[in-house]
PDB file of N, CA, C and O in Angstrom:
ATOM      1  N   UNK A   1     -19.910  25.480 -29.697  1.00  0.00           N
ATOM      2  CA  UNK A   1     -20.991  24.936 -28.901  1.00  0.00           C
ATOM      3  C   UNK A   1     -20.649  25.095 -27.425  1.00  0.00           C
ATOM      4  O   UNK A   1     -19.524  24.808 -27.017  1.00  0.00           O
ATOM      5  N   UNK A   2     -21.588  25.539 -26.637  1.00  0.00           N
ATOM      6  CA  UNK A   2     -21.373  25.759 -25.208  1.00  0.00           C
ATOM      7  C   UNK A   2     -21.271  24.425 -24.471  1.00  0.00           C
ATOM      8  O   UNK A   2     -21.851  23.419 -24.881  1.00  0.00           O
ATOM      9  N   UNK A   3     -20.516  24.447 -23.370  1.00  0.00           N
ATOM     10  CA  UNK A   3     -20.363  23.258 -22.541  1.00  0.00           C
ATOM     11  C   UNK A   3     -21.695  22.967 -21.848  1.00  0.00           C
ATOM     12  O   UNK A   3     -22.179  23.810 -21.093  1.00  0.00           O
ATOM     13  N   UNK A   4     -22.308  21.788 -22.084  1.00  0.00           N
ATOM     14  CA  UNK A   4     -23.617  21.478 -21.502  1.00  0.00           C
ATOM     15  C   UNK A   4     -23.555  21.116 -20.016  1.00  0.00           C
ATOM     16  O   UNK A   4     -24.601  20.999 -19.377  1.00  0.00           O
ATOM     17  N   UNK A   5     -22.346  20.935 -19.447  1.00  0.00           N
ATOM     18  CA  UNK A   5     -22.213  20.578 -18.038  1.00  0.00           C
ATOM     19  C   UNK A   5     -22.634  21.762 -17.175  1.00  0.00           C
ATOM     20  O   UNK A   5     -22.135  22.870 -17.377  1.00  0.00           O
ATOM     21  N   UNK A   6     -23.537  21.557 -16.221  1.00  0.00           N
ATOM     22  CA  UNK A   6     -23.940  22.662 -15.346  1.00  0.00           C
ATOM     23  C   UNK A   6     -22.735  23.234 -14.604  1.00  0.00           C
ATOM     24  O   UNK A   6     -21.848  22.494 -14.177  1.00  0.00           O
ATOM     25  N   UNK A   7     -22.713  24.557 -14.456  1.00  0.00           N
ATOM     26  CA  UNK A   7     -21.596  25.242 -13.829  1.00  0.00           C
ATOM     27  C   UNK A   7     -21.340  24.739 -12.418  1.00  0.00           C
ATOM     28  O   UNK A   7     -20.186  24.611 -12.008  1.00  0.00           O
ATOM     29  N   UNK A   8     -22.401  24.453 -11.668  1.00  0.00           N
ATOM     30  CA  UNK A   8     -22.224  24.017 -10.280  1.00  0.00           C
ATOM     31  C   UNK A   8     -21.527  22.673 -10.174  1.00  0.00           C
ATOM     32  O   UNK A   8     -21.031  22.332  -9.100  1.00  0.00           O
ATOM     33  N   UNK A   9     -21.470  21.903 -11.238  1.00  0.00           N
ATOM     34  CA  UNK A   9     -20.816  20.595 -11.172  1.00  0.00           C
ATOM     35  C   UNK A   9     -19.367  20.650 -11.669  1.00  0.00           C
ATOM     36  O   UNK A   9     -18.656  19.646 -11.623  1.00  0.00           O
ATOM     37  N   UNK A  10     -18.934  21.814 -12.140  1.00  0.00           N
ATOM     38  CA  UNK A  10     -17.573  21.946 -12.634  1.00  0.00           C
ATOM     39  C   UNK A  10     -16.652  22.418 -11.514  1.00  0.00           C
ATOM     40  O   UNK A  10     -17.029  23.253 -10.692  1.00  0.00           O
ATOM     41  N   UNK A  11     -15.457  21.876 -11.497  1.00  0.00           N
ATOM     42  CA  UNK A  11     -14.477  22.233 -10.481  1.00  0.00           C
ATOM     43  C   UNK A  11     -13.598  23.380 -10.966  1.00  0.00           C
ATOM     44  O   UNK A  11     -13.447  23.600 -12.168  1.00  0.00           O
ATOM     45  N   UNK A  12     -13.027  24.100 -10.021  1.00  0.00           N
ATOM     46  CA  UNK A  12     -12.016  25.101 -10.349  1.00  0.00           C
ATOM     47  C   UNK A  12     -10.744  24.368 -10.736  1.00  0.00           C
ATOM     48  O   UNK A  12     -10.442  23.305 -10.194  1.00  0.00           O
ATOM     49  N   UNK A  13     -10.000  24.938 -11.676  1.00  0.00           N
ATOM     50  CA  UNK A  13      -8.738  24.348 -12.087  1.00  0.00           C
ATOM     51  C   UNK A  13      -7.782  25.446 -12.548  1.00  0.00           C
ATOM     52  O   UNK A  13      -8.213  26.523 -12.963  1.00  0.00           O
ATOM     53  N   UNK A  14      -6.495  25.166 -12.473  1.00  0.00           N
ATOM     54  CA  UNK A  14      -5.485  26.118 -12.915  1.00  0.00           C
ATOM     55  C   UNK A  14      -5.404  26.079 -14.436  1.00  0.00           C
ATOM     56  O   UNK A  14      -5.249  25.017 -15.038  1.00  0.00           O
ATOM     57  N   UNK A  15      -5.511  27.253 -15.042  1.00  0.00           N
ATOM     58  CA  UNK A  15      -5.366  27.366 -16.495  1.00  0.00           C
ATOM     59  C   UNK A  15      -3.911  27.656 -16.830  1.00  0.00           C
ATOM     60  O   UNK A  15      -3.337  27.029 -17.720  1.00  0.00           O
ATOM     61  N   UNK A  16      -3.307  28.620 -16.109  1.00  0.00           N
ATOM     62  CA  UNK A  16      -1.917  28.963 -16.398  1.00  0.00           C
ATOM     63  C   UNK A  16      -1.280  29.694 -15.227  1.00  0.00           C
ATOM     64  O   UNK A  16      -1.958  30.321 -14.413  1.00  0.00           O
ATOM     65  N   UNK A  17       0.049  29.595 -15.166  1.00  0.00           N
ATOM     66  CA  UNK A  17       0.887  30.385 -14.267  1.00  0.00           C
ATOM     67  C   UNK A  17       2.080  30.785 -15.123  1.00  0.00           C
ATOM     68  O   UNK A  17       2.861  29.933 -15.546  1.00  0.00           O
ATOM     69  N   UNK A  18       2.222  32.102 -15.380  1.00  0.00           N
ATOM     70  CA  UNK A  18       3.256  32.573 -16.293  1.00  0.00           C
ATOM     71  C   UNK A  18       4.040  33.731 -15.687  1.00  0.00           C
ATOM     72  O   UNK A  18       3.465  34.571 -14.995  1.00  0.00           O
ATOM     73  N   UNK A  19       5.359  33.786 -15.942  1.00  0.00           N
ATOM     74  CA  UNK A  19       6.143  34.923 -15.473  1.00  0.00           C
ATOM     75  C   UNK A  19       5.734  36.197 -16.221  1.00  0.00           C
ATOM     76  O   UNK A  19       5.500  36.180 -17.429  1.00  0.00           O
ATOM     77  N   UNK A  20       5.655  37.298 -15.473  1.00  0.00           N
ATOM     78  CA  UNK A  20       5.311  38.596 -16.066  1.00  0.00           C
ATOM     79  C   UNK A  20       6.135  39.685 -15.390  1.00  0.00           C
ATOM     80  O   UNK A  20       6.785  39.448 -14.371  1.00  0.00           O
ATOM     81  N   UNK A  21       6.097  40.882 -15.971  1.00  0.00           N
ATOM     82  CA  UNK A  21       6.707  42.042 -15.334  1.00  0.00           C
ATOM     83  C   UNK A  21       5.887  42.394 -14.100  1.00  0.00           C
ATOM     84  O   UNK A  21       4.728  41.999 -13.978  1.00  0.00           O
ATOM     85  N   UNK A  22       6.493  43.132 -13.201  1.00  0.00           N
ATOM     86  CA  UNK A  22       5.798  43.550 -11.980  1.00  0.00           C
ATOM     87  C   UNK A  22       4.551  44.347 -12.342  1.00  0.00           C
ATOM     88  O   UNK A  22       4.609  45.205 -13.223  1.00  0.00           O
ATOM     89  N   UNK A  23       3.422  44.085 -11.682  1.00  0.00           N
ATOM     90  CA  UNK A  23       2.204  44.854 -11.945  1.00  0.00           C
ATOM     91  C   UNK A  23       2.427  46.333 -11.628  1.00  0.00           C
ATOM     92  O   UNK A  23       3.280  46.684 -10.813  1.00  0.00           O
ATOM     93  N   UNK A  24       1.660  47.175 -12.274  1.00  0.00           N
ATOM     94  CA  UNK A  24       1.771  48.614 -12.069  1.00  0.00           C
ATOM     95  C   UNK A  24       1.620  48.955 -10.589  1.00  0.00           C
ATOM     96  O   UNK A  24       0.719  48.457  -9.913  1.00  0.00           O
ATOM     97  N   UNK A  25       2.509  49.806 -10.099  1.00  0.00           N
ATOM     98  CA  UNK A  25       2.446  50.220  -8.711  1.00  0.00           C
ATOM     99  C   UNK A  25       3.173  49.300  -7.750  1.00  0.00           C
ATOM    100  O   UNK A  25       3.150  49.528  -6.541  1.00  0.00           O
ATOM    101  N   UNK A  26       3.823  48.258  -8.269  1.00  0.00           N
ATOM    102  CA  UNK A  26       4.575  47.339  -7.413  1.00  0.00           C
ATOM    103  C   UNK A  26       6.029  47.312  -7.847  1.00  0.00           C
ATOM    104  O   UNK A  26       6.381  47.817  -8.913  1.00  0.00           O
ATOM    105  N   UNK A  27       6.861  46.723  -7.019  1.00  0.00           N
ATOM    106  CA  UNK A  27       8.279  46.608  -7.318  1.00  0.00           C
ATOM    107  C   UNK A  27       8.713  45.165  -7.165  1.00  0.00           C
ATOM    108  O   UNK A  27       7.957  44.315  -6.696  1.00  0.00           O
ATOM    109  N   UNK A  28       9.928  44.908  -7.564  1.00  0.00           N
ATOM    110  CA  UNK A  28      10.504  43.594  -7.352  1.00  0.00           C
ATOM    111  C   UNK A  28      10.509  42.729  -8.593  1.00  0.00           C
ATOM    112  O   UNK A  28      10.014  43.099  -9.657  1.00  0.00           O
ATOM    113  N   UNK A  29      11.086  41.573  -8.407  1.00  0.00           N
ATOM    114  CA  UNK A  29      11.214  40.593  -9.493  1.00  0.00           C
ATOM    115  C   UNK A  29      10.370  39.366  -9.192  1.00  0.00           C
ATOM    116  O   UNK A  29       9.692  39.287  -8.167  1.00  0.00           O
ATOM    117  N   UNK A  30      10.430  38.426 -10.099  1.00  0.00           N
ATOM    118  CA  UNK A  30       9.769  37.124  -9.934  1.00  0.00           C
ATOM    119  C   UNK A  30       8.258  37.245  -9.769  1.00  0.00           C
ATOM    120  O   UNK A  30       7.680  36.609  -8.887  1.00  0.00           O
ATOM    121  N   UNK A  31       7.621  38.043 -10.596  1.00  0.00           N
ATOM    122  CA  UNK A  31       6.161  38.149 -10.574  1.00  0.00           C
ATOM    123  C   UNK A  31       5.574  37.151 -11.558  1.00  0.00           C
ATOM    124  O   UNK A  31       6.150  36.881 -12.612  1.00  0.00           O
ATOM    125  N   UNK A  32       4.416  36.606 -11.196  1.00  0.00           N
ATOM    126  CA  UNK A  32       3.714  35.648 -12.053  1.00  0.00           C
ATOM    127  C   UNK A  32       2.244  36.020 -12.131  1.00  0.00           C
ATOM    128  O   UNK A  32       1.662  36.518 -11.167  1.00  0.00           O
ATOM    129  N   UNK A  33       1.663  35.776 -13.272  1.00  0.00           N
ATOM    130  CA  UNK A  33       0.227  35.964 -13.474  1.00  0.00           C
ATOM    131  C   UNK A  33      -0.377  34.579 -13.522  1.00  0.00           C
ATOM    132  O   UNK A  33       0.118  33.697 -14.224  1.00  0.00           O
ATOM    133  N   UNK A  34      -1.457  34.388 -12.767  1.00  0.00           N
ATOM    134  CA  UNK A  34      -2.122  33.085 -12.791  1.00  0.00           C
ATOM    135  C   UNK A  34      -3.571  33.254 -13.201  1.00  0.00           C
ATOM    136  O   UNK A  34      -4.176  34.312 -13.029  1.00  0.00           O
ATOM    137  N   UNK A  35      -4.105  32.176 -13.748  1.00  0.00           N
ATOM    138  CA  UNK A  35      -5.523  32.152 -14.112  1.00  0.00           C
ATOM    139  C   UNK A  35      -6.111  30.838 -13.620  1.00  0.00           C
ATOM    140  O   UNK A  35      -5.557  29.761 -13.836  1.00  0.00           O
ATOM    141  N   UNK A  36      -7.255  30.965 -12.950  1.00  0.00           N
ATOM    142  CA  UNK A  36      -8.013  29.820 -12.455  1.00  0.00           C
ATOM    143  C   UNK A  36      -9.368  29.876 -13.136  1.00  0.00           C
ATOM    144  O   UNK A  36      -9.937  30.958 -13.278  1.00  0.00           O
ATOM    145  N   UNK A  37      -9.893  28.747 -13.558  1.00  0.00           N
ATOM    146  CA  UNK A  37     -11.182  28.749 -14.242  1.00  0.00           C
ATOM    147  C   UNK A  37     -12.124  27.715 -13.663  1.00  0.00           C
ATOM    148  O   UNK A  37     -11.715  26.678 -13.140  1.00  0.00           O
ATOM    149  N   UNK A  38     -13.408  28.041 -13.777  1.00  0.00           N
ATOM    150  CA  UNK A  38     -14.494  27.110 -13.473  1.00  0.00           C
ATOM    151  C   UNK A  38     -15.478  27.309 -14.616  1.00  0.00           C
ATOM    152  O   UNK A  38     -16.263  28.256 -14.606  1.00  0.00           O
ATOM    153  N   UNK A  39     -15.437  26.427 -15.591  1.00  0.00           N
ATOM    154  CA  UNK A  39     -16.282  26.607 -16.772  1.00  0.00           C
ATOM    155  C   UNK A  39     -15.917  27.905 -17.474  1.00  0.00           C
ATOM    156  O   UNK A  39     -14.761  28.106 -17.847  1.00  0.00           O
ATOM    157  N   UNK A  40     -16.895  28.788 -17.658  1.00  0.00           N
ATOM    158  CA  UNK A  40     -16.647  30.061 -18.336  1.00  0.00           C
ATOM    159  C   UNK A  40     -16.211  31.157 -17.368  1.00  0.00           C
ATOM    160  O   UNK A  40     -15.811  32.237 -17.804  1.00  0.00           O
ATOM    161  N   UNK A  41     -16.281  30.901 -16.062  1.00  0.00           N
ATOM    162  CA  UNK A  41     -15.824  31.876 -15.062  1.00  0.00           C
ATOM    163  C   UNK A  41     -14.314  31.769 -14.913  1.00  0.00           C
ATOM    164  O   UNK A  41     -13.751  30.677 -14.982  1.00  0.00           O
ATOM    165  N   UNK A  42     -13.654  32.926 -14.705  1.00  0.00           N
ATOM    166  CA  UNK A  42     -12.215  32.870 -14.492  1.00  0.00           C
ATOM    167  C   UNK A  42     -11.790  33.862 -13.418  1.00  0.00           C
ATOM    168  O   UNK A  42     -12.428  34.893 -13.204  1.00  0.00           O
ATOM    169  N   UNK A  43     -10.709  33.522 -12.759  1.00  0.00           N
ATOM    170  CA  UNK A  43     -10.087  34.356 -11.736  1.00  0.00           C
ATOM    171  C   UNK A  43      -8.655  34.579 -12.199  1.00  0.00           C
ATOM    172  O   UNK A  43      -7.933  33.628 -12.500  1.00  0.00           O
ATOM    173  N   UNK A  44      -8.250  35.845 -12.253  1.00  0.00           N
ATOM    174  CA  UNK A  44      -6.883  36.162 -12.633  1.00  0.00           C
ATOM    175  C   UNK A  44      -6.222  36.909 -11.490  1.00  0.00           C
ATOM    176  O   UNK A  44      -6.863  37.711 -10.810  1.00  0.00           O
ATOM    177  N   UNK A  45      -4.946  36.648 -11.279  1.00  0.00           N
ATOM    178  CA  UNK A  45      -4.238  37.338 -10.222  1.00  0.00           C
ATOM    179  C   UNK A  45      -2.751  37.365 -10.472  1.00  0.00           C
ATOM    180  O   UNK A  45      -2.244  36.740 -11.404  1.00  0.00           O
ATOM    181  N   UNK A  46      -2.059  38.102  -9.619  1.00  0.00           N
ATOM    182  CA  UNK A  46      -0.604  38.192  -9.670  1.00  0.00           C
ATOM    183  C   UNK A  46      -0.050  37.781  -8.316  1.00  0.00           C
ATOM    184  O   UNK A  46      -0.663  38.010  -7.273  1.00  0.00           O
ATOM    185  N   UNK A  47       1.121  37.171  -8.361  1.00  0.00           N
ATOM    186  CA  UNK A  47       1.771  36.759  -7.120  1.00  0.00           C
ATOM    187  C   UNK A  47       3.276  36.806  -7.344  1.00  0.00           C
ATOM    188  O   UNK A  47       3.779  36.466  -8.415  1.00  0.00           O
ATOM    189  N   UNK A  48       3.967  37.232  -6.317  1.00  0.00           N
ATOM    190  CA  UNK A  48       5.418  37.330  -6.405  1.00  0.00           C
ATOM    191  C   UNK A  48       6.049  36.104  -5.778  1.00  0.00           C
ATOM    192  O   UNK A  48       5.599  35.629  -4.736  1.00  0.00           O
ATOM    193  N   UNK A  49       7.092  35.593  -6.413  1.00  0.00           N
ATOM    194  CA  UNK A  49       7.815  34.446  -5.887  1.00  0.00           C
ATOM    195  C   UNK A  49       8.355  33.594  -7.013  1.00  0.00           C
ATOM    196  O   UNK A  49       8.104  33.858  -8.189  1.00  0.00           O
ATOM    197  N   UNK A  50       9.088  32.583  -6.644  1.00  0.00           N
ATOM    198  CA  UNK A  50       9.607  31.635  -7.635  1.00  0.00           C
ATOM    199  C   UNK A  50       8.439  30.833  -8.214  1.00  0.00           C
ATOM    200  O   UNK A  50       7.429  30.622  -7.543  1.00  0.00           O
ATOM    201  N   UNK A  51       8.586  30.395  -9.451  1.00  0.00           N
ATOM    202  CA  UNK A  51       7.500  29.698 -10.159  1.00  0.00           C
ATOM    203  C   UNK A  51       6.959  28.522  -9.354  1.00  0.00           C
ATOM    204  O   UNK A  51       5.745  28.344  -9.266  1.00  0.00           O
ATOM    205  N   UNK A  52       7.833  27.728  -8.773  1.00  0.00           N
ATOM    206  CA  UNK A  52       7.399  26.547  -8.011  1.00  0.00           C
ATOM    207  C   UNK A  52       6.538  26.958  -6.812  1.00  0.00           C
ATOM    208  O   UNK A  52       5.501  26.347  -6.555  1.00  0.00           O
ATOM    209  N   UNK A  53       6.968  27.995  -6.078  1.00  0.00           N
ATOM    210  CA  UNK A  53       6.223  28.452  -4.900  1.00  0.00           C
ATOM    211  C   UNK A  53       4.887  29.068  -5.293  1.00  0.00           C
ATOM    212  O   UNK A  53       3.878  28.846  -4.625  1.00  0.00           O
ATOM    213  N   UNK A  54       4.879  29.837  -6.373  1.00  0.00           N
ATOM    214  CA  UNK A  54       3.629  30.456  -6.834  1.00  0.00           C
ATOM    215  C   UNK A  54       2.655  29.383  -7.293  1.00  0.00           C
ATOM    216  O   UNK A  54       1.468  29.443  -6.970  1.00  0.00           O
ATOM    217  N   UNK A  55       3.143  28.407  -8.039  1.00  0.00           N
ATOM    218  CA  UNK A  55       2.282  27.323  -8.514  1.00  0.00           C
ATOM    219  C   UNK A  55       1.678  26.565  -7.334  1.00  0.00           C
ATOM    220  O   UNK A  55       0.492  26.236  -7.350  1.00  0.00           O
ATOM    221  N   UNK A  56       2.485  26.288  -6.313  1.00  0.00           N
ATOM    222  CA  UNK A  56       1.978  25.586  -5.133  1.00  0.00           C
ATOM    223  C   UNK A  56       0.903  26.420  -4.432  1.00  0.00           C
ATOM    224  O   UNK A  56      -0.117  25.878  -4.005  1.00  0.00           O
ATOM    225  N   UNK A  57       1.121  27.723  -4.310  1.00  0.00           N
ATOM    226  CA  UNK A  57       0.141  28.604  -3.658  1.00  0.00           C
ATOM    227  C   UNK A  57      -1.167  28.637  -4.439  1.00  0.00           C
ATOM    228  O   UNK A  57      -2.245  28.627  -3.844  1.00  0.00           O
ATOM    229  N   UNK A  58      -1.081  28.677  -5.757  1.00  0.00           N
ATOM    230  CA  UNK A  58      -2.289  28.700  -6.591  1.00  0.00           C
ATOM    231  C   UNK A  58      -3.009  27.354  -6.504  1.00  0.00           C
ATOM    232  O   UNK A  58      -4.240  27.311  -6.501  1.00  0.00           O
ATOM    233  N   UNK A  59      -2.262  26.270  -6.435  1.00  0.00           N
ATOM    234  CA  UNK A  59      -2.890  24.947  -6.251  1.00  0.00           C
ATOM    235  C   UNK A  59      -3.678  24.912  -4.942  1.00  0.00           C
ATOM    236  O   UNK A  59      -4.775  24.357  -4.891  1.00  0.00           O
ATOM    237  N   UNK A  60      -3.120  25.505  -3.883  1.00  0.00           N
ATOM    238  CA  UNK A  60      -3.818  25.551  -2.597  1.00  0.00           C
ATOM    239  C   UNK A  60      -5.090  26.394  -2.680  1.00  0.00           C
ATOM    240  O   UNK A  60      -6.104  26.056  -2.069  1.00  0.00           O
ATOM    241  N   UNK A  61      -5.035  27.479  -3.429  1.00  0.00           N
ATOM    242  CA  UNK A  61      -6.230  28.314  -3.640  1.00  0.00           C
ATOM    243  C   UNK A  61      -7.317  27.496  -4.325  1.00  0.00           C
ATOM    244  O   UNK A  61      -8.483  27.552  -3.935  1.00  0.00           O
ATOM    245  N   UNK A  62      -6.934  26.737  -5.345  1.00  0.00           N
ATOM    246  CA  UNK A  62      -7.892  25.908  -6.086  1.00  0.00           C
ATOM    247  C   UNK A  62      -8.517  24.865  -5.170  1.00  0.00           C
ATOM    248  O   UNK A  62      -9.726  24.639  -5.227  1.00  0.00           O
ATOM    249  N   UNK A  63      -7.714  24.230  -4.330  1.00  0.00           N
ATOM    250  CA  UNK A  63      -8.243  23.232  -3.389  1.00  0.00           C
ATOM    251  C   UNK A  63      -9.275  23.882  -2.470  1.00  0.00           C
ATOM    252  O   UNK A  63     -10.358  23.334  -2.261  1.00  0.00           O
ATOM    253  N   UNK A  64      -8.937  25.056  -1.920  1.00  0.00           N
ATOM    254  CA  UNK A  64      -9.865  25.740  -1.012  1.00  0.00           C
ATOM    255  C   UNK A  64     -11.145  26.166  -1.716  1.00  0.00           C
ATOM    256  O   UNK A  64     -12.231  26.052  -1.148  1.00  0.00           O
ATOM    257  N   UNK A  65     -11.026  26.654  -2.944  1.00  0.00           N
ATOM    258  CA  UNK A  65     -12.229  27.033  -3.702  1.00  0.00           C
ATOM    259  C   UNK A  65     -13.136  25.824  -3.930  1.00  0.00           C
ATOM    260  O   UNK A  65     -14.354  25.915  -3.775  1.00  0.00           O
ATOM    261  N   UNK A  66     -12.537  24.700  -4.296  1.00  0.00           N
ATOM    262  CA  UNK A  66     -13.341  23.495  -4.539  1.00  0.00           C
ATOM    263  C   UNK A  66     -13.943  22.948  -3.257  1.00  0.00           C
ATOM    264  O   UNK A  66     -15.071  22.455  -3.269  1.00  0.00           O
ATOM    265  N   UNK A  67     -13.208  23.024  -2.144  1.00  0.00           N
ATOM    266  CA  UNK A  67     -13.768  22.579  -0.863  1.00  0.00           C
ATOM    267  C   UNK A  67     -14.938  23.471  -0.461  1.00  0.00           C
ATOM    268  O   UNK A  67     -15.965  22.988   0.016  1.00  0.00           O
ATOM    269  N   UNK A  68     -14.775  24.763  -0.657  1.00  0.00           N
ATOM    270  CA  UNK A  68     -15.818  25.709  -0.261  1.00  0.00           C
ATOM    271  C   UNK A  68     -17.106  25.474  -1.048  1.00  0.00           C
ATOM    272  O   UNK A  68     -18.202  25.528  -0.488  1.00  0.00           O
ATOM    273  N   UNK A  69     -16.971  25.217  -2.327  1.00  0.00           N
ATOM    274  CA  UNK A  69     -18.182  25.039  -3.141  1.00  0.00           C
ATOM    275  C   UNK A  69     -18.815  23.672  -2.943  1.00  0.00           C
ATOM    276  O   UNK A  69     -20.004  23.503  -3.214  1.00  0.00           O
ATOM    277  N   UNK A  70     -18.047  22.691  -2.475  1.00  0.00           N
ATOM    278  CA  UNK A  70     -18.619  21.362  -2.293  1.00  0.00           C
ATOM    279  C   UNK A  70     -19.230  21.177  -0.909  1.00  0.00           C
ATOM    280  O   UNK A  70     -20.017  20.254  -0.695  1.00  0.00           O
ATOM    281  N   UNK A  71     -18.874  22.045   0.027  1.00  0.00           N
ATOM    282  CA  UNK A  71     -19.440  21.961   1.363  1.00  0.00           C
ATOM    283  C   UNK A  71     -18.974  20.772   2.159  1.00  0.00           C
ATOM    284  O   UNK A  71     -19.623  20.405   3.139  1.00  0.00           O
ATOM    285  N   UNK A  72     -17.866  20.149   1.775  1.00  0.00           N
ATOM    286  CA  UNK A  72     -17.409  18.948   2.465  1.00  0.00           C
ATOM    287  C   UNK A  72     -16.272  19.221   3.436  1.00  0.00           C
ATOM    288  O   UNK A  72     -15.674  18.284   3.965  1.00  0.00           O
ATOM    289  N   UNK A  73     -15.971  20.463   3.673  1.00  0.00           N
ATOM    290  CA  UNK A  73     -14.873  20.789   4.563  1.00  0.00           C
ATOM    291  C   UNK A  73     -15.288  20.516   6.012  1.00  0.00           C
ATOM    292  O   UNK A  73     -16.386  20.885   6.428  1.00  0.00           O
ATOM    293  N   UNK A  74     -14.422  19.880   6.760  1.00  0.00           N
ATOM    294  CA  UNK A  74     -14.721  19.545   8.141  1.00  0.00           C
ATOM    295  C   UNK A  74     -14.874  20.785   9.013  1.00  0.00           C
ATOM    296  O   UNK A  74     -14.113  21.744   8.884  1.00  0.00           O
ATOM    297  N   UNK A  75     -15.839  20.758   9.879  1.00  0.00           N
ATOM    298  CA  UNK A  75     -16.051  21.859  10.809  1.00  0.00           C
ATOM    299  C   UNK A  75     -16.098  21.304  12.222  1.00  0.00           C
ATOM    300  O   UNK A  75     -16.599  20.206  12.461  1.00  0.00           O
ATOM    301  N   UNK A  76     -15.577  22.071  13.131  1.00  0.00           N
ATOM    302  CA  UNK A  76     -15.570  21.677  14.529  1.00  0.00           C
ATOM    303  C   UNK A  76     -16.716  22.396  15.222  1.00  0.00           C
ATOM    304  O   UNK A  76     -16.876  23.608  15.078  1.00  0.00           O
ATOM    305  N   UNK A  77     -17.503  21.654  15.963  1.00  0.00           N
ATOM    306  CA  UNK A  77     -18.598  22.249  16.713  1.00  0.00           C
ATOM    307  C   UNK A  77     -18.100  22.475  18.140  1.00  0.00           C
ATOM    308  O   UNK A  77     -18.056  21.547  18.948  1.00  0.00           O
ATOM    309  N   UNK A  78     -17.727  23.716  18.436  1.00  0.00           N
ATOM    310  CA  UNK A  78     -17.204  24.018  19.759  1.00  0.00           C
ATOM    311  C   UNK A  78     -18.341  24.230  20.741  1.00  0.00           C
ATOM    312  O   UNK A  78     -19.256  25.014  20.489  1.00  0.00           O
ATOM    313  N   UNK A  79     -18.276  23.532  21.848  1.00  0.00           N
ATOM    314  CA  UNK A  79     -19.278  23.665  22.899  1.00  0.00           C
ATOM    315  C   UNK A  79     -18.563  24.168  24.127  1.00  0.00           C
ATOM    316  O   UNK A  79     -17.670  23.491  24.637  1.00  0.00           O
ATOM    317  N   UNK A  80     -18.936  25.355  24.627  1.00  0.00           N
ATOM    318  CA  UNK A  80     -18.242  25.865  25.812  1.00  0.00           C
ATOM    319  C   UNK A  80     -18.520  24.983  27.034  1.00  0.00           C
ATOM    320  O   UNK A  80     -19.642  24.525  27.251  1.00  0.00           O
ATOM    321  N   UNK A  81     -17.490  24.767  27.805  1.00  0.00           N
ATOM    322  CA  UNK A  81     -17.668  23.977  29.021  1.00  0.00           C
ATOM    323  C   UNK A  81     -18.154  24.892  30.141  1.00  0.00           C
ATOM    324  O   UNK A  81     -17.698  26.030  30.251  1.00  0.00           O
ATOM    325  N   UNK A  82     -19.064  24.409  30.964  1.00  0.00           N
ATOM    326  CA  UNK A  82     -19.564  25.247  32.055  1.00  0.00           C
ATOM    327  C   UNK A  82     -18.445  25.555  33.052  1.00  0.00           C
ATOM    328  O   UNK A  82     -17.590  24.714  33.329  1.00  0.00           O
ATOM    329  N   UNK A  83     -18.471  26.772  33.581  1.00  0.00           N
ATOM    330  CA  UNK A  83     -17.478  27.166  34.568  1.00  0.00           C
ATOM    331  C   UNK A  83     -17.835  26.518  35.908  1.00  0.00           C
ATOM    332  O   UNK A  83     -19.004  26.399  36.277  1.00  0.00           O
ATOM    333  N   UNK A  84     -16.813  26.115  36.598  1.00  0.00           N
ATOM    334  CA  UNK A  84     -17.016  25.515  37.917  1.00  0.00           C
ATOM    335  C   UNK A  84     -17.348  26.628  38.902  1.00  0.00           C
ATOM    336  O   UNK A  84     -16.702  27.675  38.915  1.00  0.00           O
ATOM    337  N   UNK A  85     -18.337  26.395  39.703  1.00  0.00           N
ATOM    338  CA  UNK A  85     -18.683  27.379  40.717  1.00  0.00           C
ATOM    339  C   UNK A  85     -17.834  27.161  41.956  1.00  0.00           C
ATOM    340  O   UNK A  85     -17.486  26.033  42.303  1.00  0.00           O
ATOM    341  N   UNK A  86     -17.512  28.255  42.607  1.00  0.00           N
ATOM    342  CA  UNK A  86     -16.627  28.169  43.782  1.00  0.00           C
ATOM    343  C   UNK A  86     -17.384  27.961  45.045  1.00  0.00           C
ATOM    344  O   UNK A  86     -16.784  27.868  46.116  1.00  0.00           O
TER     345      UNK A  86
END
């Protein structure tokens, strides 16, 4: 049975962060594959680093995605100051 919750009301969340071999065309060690989901939508990616650092970076991505979709992120309204005439 499909999830009856509307997609727009679901938050992004981390599904997994797992160690993997280096993606094709890259070098190095400590690669991880992560998956982020929002309902049936998913985002998959790779990131290099220690598990703790990668997990923290993916958590930050999730926070930014949720802030962006909720529209509650603070914005500064910059107003230019008039130049003083000489």
